[in-house]
C-alpha positions in Angstrom: 0.0 0.0 0.0 1.5 3.4 -1.0 2.2 6.0 1.6 -0.5 8.7 1.2 0.6 10.7 4.2 2.3 13.5 2.2 2.7 17.1 3.4 0.3 19.6 2.0 2.8 22.4 2.5 6.3 20.8 2.3 7.9 24.1 3.2 6.4 23.8 6.7 8.5 20.7 7.5 11.3 22.6 9.2 8.9 24.6 11.3 7.0 21.5 12.4 10.2 19.7 13.3 11.3 22.7 15.4 7.9 22.8 17.1 8.2 19.1 17.8 11.6 19.5 19.5 10.4 22.5 21.5 7.4 20.6 22.8 9.4 17.5 23.6 11.9 19.7 25.5 9.0 21.2 27.5 7.8 17.7 28.3 11.2 16.8 29.7 12.4 14.9 26.6 15.5 17.2 26.1 17.3 14.6 23.8 14.3 13.9 21.6 16.1 15.1 18.5 18.7 12.4 18.8 17.0 9.6 20.7 15.7 6.5 19.0 11.9 7.1 19.2 11.4 3.3 19.3 12.9 3.4 22.8 10.2 5.8 24.1 6.8 4.6 25.3 3.8 5.1 23.1 2.5 7.6 25.8 5.7 9.7 25.5 5.5 9.9 21.7 1.8 10.4 21.9 2.2 13.4 24.2 4.5 15.1 21.7 2.1 14.6 18.8 -0.9 15.5 20.9 0.6 18.8 22.2 1.7 19.6 18.6 -1.9 19.2 17.4 -3.3 21.2 20.3 -0.8 24.1 19.6 -1.5 24.0 15.8 -5.3 24.2 16.5 -4.8 27.1 18.9 -2.7 28.9 16.2 -5.4 28.3 13.6 -8.1 29.5 15.9 -6.2 32.7 16.7 -5.6 33.3 13.0 -9.2 32.7 12.1 -10.4 35.1 14.8 -8.1 37.8 13.7 -6.0 37.9 16.9 
C-alpha cells in the first residue's frame, strides 16, 4: 500500500520539526532530537504529537479570529 501521508505544504516541515523538538523539551524529553523514538513509550511519543496538534489548532483559531 503506497504512503498517502504527504505534506500539503512541504515548506512547513522545518517549522513543524522545530515545534516538535520544543514541545518534547517542554515535556522533559530534552534529547528527543537524537533519541531512538522506538525506545520511548507510546505515551511519551503520543504526548509530543498531541501537544503539537493542540498548539496548531490554537494557532489556527487565533488566525481565524483575527487575533
